[in-house]
C-alpha positions as CSV (number, residue, x, y, z in Angstrom):
1,M,-20.9,3.7,-1.2
2,E,-17.3,4.1,-2.3
3,K,-15.0,7.0,-1.5
4,R,-12.9,8.3,-4.3
5,I,-9.5,9.7,-3.4
6,T,-6.6,11.0,-5.5
7,T,-2.9,10.9,-4.8
8,P,-0.8,12.4,-3.2
9,L,-2.7,12.0,0.1
10,T,-3.1,14.8,2.6
11,D,-3.9,14.6,6.3
12,D,-7.4,15.9,5.5
13,V,-8.0,12.9,3.3
14,I,-6.6,10.5,5.8
15,E,-8.8,11.9,8.6
16,Q,-11.9,11.1,6.4
17,L,-11.1,7.4,6.0
18,K,-12.5,4.9,8.4
19,V,-12.0,1.1,8.7
20,G,-14.3,-0.7,6.3
21,D,-14.5,2.2,3.8
22,K,-14.4,1.0,0.2
23,V,-12.1,3.3,-1.6
24,L,-11.2,3.9,-5.3
25,I,-7.7,5.4,-5.7
26,T,-6.8,7.5,-8.8
27,G,-3.3,8.9,-9.3
28,Y,0.3,7.8,-8.9
29,I,1.3,5.0,-6.5
30,Y,4.6,3.2,-6.0
31,T,5.4,-0.5,-5.9
32,A,7.8,-2.0,-3.4
33,R,8.3,-5.3,-1.7
34,D,10.7,-6.7,0.9
35,A,14.0,-6.2,-1.0
36,A,13.1,-2.6,-2.1
37,H,12.0,-1.7,1.5
38,K,15.2,-3.1,2.9
39,R,17.3,-1.1,0.4
40,M,15.3,2.1,1.1
41,V,15.8,1.8,4.9
42,E,19.5,1.1,4.4
43,T,19.7,4.3,2.3
44,I,17.9,6.3,5.0
45,L,20.3,4.9,7.7
46,K,23.3,5.9,5.6
47,G,21.9,9.5,5.4
48,E,21.5,9.3,1.7
49,S,18.6,10.4,-0.5
50,L,15.8,8.0,-1.4
51,P,15.1,7.4,-5.1
52,I,11.5,8.7,-4.6
53,D,9.9,11.5,-2.6
54,L,7.5,9.7,-0.2
55,H,5.6,12.8,0.9
56,G,1.9,12.0,0.6
57,Q,2.5,8.8,-1.3
58,I,1.1,5.3,-1.3
59,I,3.3,2.2,-1.6
60,Y,1.6,-0.9,-3.1
61,Y,3.2,-4.2,-1.8
62,V,3.4,-5.9,-5.1
63,G,6.0,-7.5,-7.4
64,P,4.2,-7.4,-10.8
65,T,5.0,-10.0,-13.4
66,P,6.4,-8.8,-16.7
67,P,3.7,-7.6,-19.1
68,K,2.6,-9.6,-22.1
69,P,2.6,-7.8,-25.4
70,G,0.0,-5.1,-25.4
71,Q,-0.2,-4.9,-21.6
72,V,0.9,-2.1,-19.3
73,I,1.8,-4.5,-16.5
74,G,1.6,-8.2,-15.8
75,S,-0.2,-9.8,-12.9
76,A,-0.3,-7.3,-10.1
77,G,-1.8,-8.8,-6.9
78,P,-0.9,-7.7,-3.4
79,T,1.6,-9.5,-1.2
80,T,1.4,-10.1,2.5
81,A,1.9,-6.8,4.3
82,I,3.3,-7.9,7.7
83,R,6.6,-8.7,6.1
84,M,7.2,-4.9,5.6
85,D,6.3,-4.0,9.2
86,K,9.9,-3.7,10.4
87,Y,10.5,-1.0,7.7
88,V,7.3,1.1,8.1
89,E,8.4,3.7,10.7
90,H,11.4,4.8,8.7
91,L,9.2,5.4,5.6
92,L,6.4,7.1,7.5
93,K,9.0,9.6,8.9
94,F,9.7,10.5,5.3
95,G,6.1,11.3,4.6
96,L,4.6,8.0,3.4
97,K,0.8,8.3,3.9
98,G,-0.6,5.0,2.6
99,M,0.2,1.3,2.1
100,I,-1.6,-1.3,0.1
101,G,-1.2,-5.0,0.8
102,K,-3.1,-8.1,2.0
103,G,-3.5,-9.4,5.5
104,Y,-3.2,-7.9,8.9
105,R,-0.6,-5.5,10.4
106,S,1.3,-5.7,13.7
107,P,0.1,-3.7,16.8
108,Q,3.2,-1.5,16.4
109,V,2.3,-0.5,12.8
110,K,-1.3,0.3,13.9
111,E,0.2,2.6,16.5
112,L,2.5,4.2,13.9
113,L,-0.5,4.9,11.6
114,K,-2.0,7.0,14.4
115,K,1.2,8.7,15.2
116,Y,2.1,9.7,11.6
117,K,-1.5,10.0,10.2
118,A,-1.3,7.2,7.6
119,V,-3.6,4.5,6.5
120,Y,-3.3,0.8,5.5
121,F,-5.5,-0.4,2.6
122,A,-6.2,-4.0,1.9
123,A,-6.5,-5.2,-1.7
124,V,-8.1,-8.5,-2.5
125,G,-5.6,-11.2,-3.1
126,G,-6.3,-13.7,-5.9
127,V,-7.7,-11.2,-8.3
128,A,-4.5,-9.9,-9.8
129,T,-5.8,-9.8,-13.3
130,L,-8.8,-7.7,-12.2
131,L,-6.5,-5.3,-10.3
132,Q,-4.2,-5.1,-13.3
133,R,-7.0,-3.5,-15.3
134,H,-7.0,-0.4,-13.1
135,I,-3.2,0.2,-13.7
136,K,-2.9,2.5,-16.7
137,S,0.9,3.1,-16.8
138,S,4.0,1.6,-15.2
139,E,7.4,3.2,-15.1
140,L,10.6,1.7,-13.6
141,I,11.9,4.2,-11.0
142,A,14.7,2.5,-9.0
143,Y,16.5,-0.7,-8.1
144,E,16.2,-2.3,-11.6
145,D,18.5,-5.1,-10.4
146,L,15.7,-6.3,-8.1
147,G,13.6,-7.4,-11.1
148,T,9.9,-7.7,-10.2
149,E,10.7,-6.2,-6.7
150,A,12.1,-3.0,-8.3
151,I,10.3,0.3,-7.5
152,R,7.8,1.2,-10.1
153,R,5.6,4.3,-10.4
154,L,2.1,3.2,-11.4
155,Y,-0.8,5.4,-12.6
156,V,-4.0,3.9,-11.4
157,E,-7.7,4.7,-12.0
158,D,-10.3,3.7,-9.6
159,F,-8.0,1.1,-8.0
160,P,-10.3,-0.7,-5.5
161,V,-9.2,-1.1,-1.9
162,V,-10.7,-1.3,1.6
163,V,-9.5,0.7,4.6
164,A,-8.0,-2.0,6.9
165,N,-6.4,0.2,9.5
166,D,-7.1,3.9,10.1
167,I,-5.7,6.6,12.3
168,Y,-8.3,6.0,14.9
169,G,-7.0,2.5,15.8
170,G,-9.6,0.6,13.8
171,D,-8.7,-2.8,12.5
172,I,-10.9,-4.6,10.0
173,F,-9.4,-7.9,10.8
174,E,-10.0,-7.7,14.5
175,E,-13.6,-6.5,13.8
176,G,-14.2,-9.4,11.5
177,R,-13.0,-11.9,14.0
178,K,-15.2,-10.4,16.8
179,K,-18.2,-10.4,14.4
180,Y,-17.8,-14.1,13.4
181,A,-17.0,-15.2,17.0
182,K,-20.6,-14.3,17.9
183,I,-22.1,-16.6,15.3
184,D,-23.5,-20.0,16.5
185,V,-22.7,-22.7,14.1
């Protein structure tokens, strides 16, 4: 059974999510990859205001391709999450509640998710066209000079993800390795 959630996220919603839960997200989410994360953290360290209010928000680690005529957005598959790990705490301090990417997170990020009550969702890589269908609008918000890595505000409907790391220390990747280590081949 899938859980349906809407943005912005609250602590109550985060507390209900457990590793392995299939989740459908509806609402606004933001895009940001390496370059945008670096710039946001530099902005924070300078004591300046961020171009977006992160309170309760989800960042999707994606650099969508330009849309073809008639499309809202181009290909929009997740990028590897661990590359953003060094920036996570700064953004969690400003209220970020969720991240979407592919692949595992560092032990430090898993601890930060518990500390700040946030969640990491995994989206399936390699199915960017299917994920694109759940994106209903896309608006450039900040850092236009970064091209595909600029921050965009997306409106998504029933965007499919899986809880990969929760506030209870759960890790879908560790659980998967343990499960398959027990199989005799």
